[in-house]
N, C-alpha and C positions, 0 to 999 in steps of 0.2 A: 222348240230346234226338235226333230222329235227323228231317231232313229231305231231302228230291232233287230236284232241278231236276226239272219231269217237263216241259213244252213248250214254245217260242218259238214267241213271233206273229212273220208273214216279212209282208208287205204283199207283196198281189198281187196285181197285176189281172185275171186273169180266174185264176176255179180249177180249169178243167179246159186249159185254157195250165202255167201254176206244175205244176198234177196230170202231164199229157204228161213238159215236161221232168225233174223230180224219177224219176218209177220210167223211164221211158227213157229217158232219159240219164246221169242219175246212176244208178237201178238202187235206187235208189231202197223200200220199203214200203209200197203205199200202207197204210193202218193202222186207217183208218175213213174216212168220205165221209155224213157225218149230213146232212144235211136239214134245214135247222129253219125255216124260213118258204120263199118265195117267192126271195125278196129276198141272205138267210142261210143260209152248207153250215159243216156247223163236221169240215173235211178235215183229217190226222195223212197225216203222210207222217215216216218213218224207215229208219235206214241202214242198211244191207242185214246183217243180223247183228247186232243195236245190240236193248238189251234198257231203253237206254233214253234221253238225254233225246227225242224229236220234234217237226220243225216241225210248229208251225196256223197252213198258208197262211187268211188271211186277206181278204179280200176289198176291196180301197178299196170306202170307203164310203159317203165328203167327197171334193172338191176341198181337202183342207187331205190327207187320208190319201195321196189319189196324185200329194201333191210330195213321194214318200219311196220311195216305188216305187222299188226301186234302190237307194236314198239313207239307209237308214236306220238308215249308221255313218257318214256325212259321209269316207264315202268309205273314209276306215279300211276294214283284214280286221275284218268284221261271224264272218262264221263258220271252225269249222277244225273241216277233215274229216276223223278219223283213220283208218290203210286199218294191213290187214294185210301189200298188196303193195302198196310204192308203183306201179312199170313196169308193172302189171296195170291199174292206175284212168288214170294218169295219159296212160295208153296208148285207153284207152276218150275220155277225156279228147278228149283228139286226132283216136279213129275219130267221137268226134259232136261234132266243129267247136267244143267249146264252148271260148268262149275262153279264150286260157293269155296273163298279163296278166304275170308271172316265170314262167321259167322253172327248173328244176329247180337244185336247191341243195342240199351237206353242207352243212351249219347243228354243232355242236355236239353240239344233240340230235335231231337225224335232217337228212332228205330232204325238202325242202318246193319247194313248186311251186303260189301265188295259179292264182286262173282266178276268173273272172264268171258266175256265175248266167246266166237268161235275162233276166231282170230289170239283172240291172251288181253287183248287192251281191259284194263283194268274199272269196274264201272260205281260207284255208289246205288241201294237202290234209300231208300227213303223214305218215311213218312213223317214230317214234324209235326211238334205234339199240336198244336194251329190245329192238327187238321185229328184226332186221338181224344 
């Protein structure tokens, strides 16, 4: 049996502002932007150099969904972005005025910092010890 996680839906307020953040600030690749209807698009962004799982940017379509924009995990770190160069990517966060929630620390598994995306979802930026 073979299985693979393909996409993670991330509820966003607006497609274009989310694309701008992920592509222009985090340097993700816009993998797909397909119009499905007057109000719905299939928008995927993928971390630079990754061939694995992508984020599916899903515009909140109801008041109930809008409540969860920026808080899909109840305030816990929601997504984990691994990097081959922590200092480069951390400096990019600083250069783009991205909110740093927890400054870098050396842990047994590697170097990690916590940042918030444009909506407040928390991310870990991690470079594992095996890569350092």
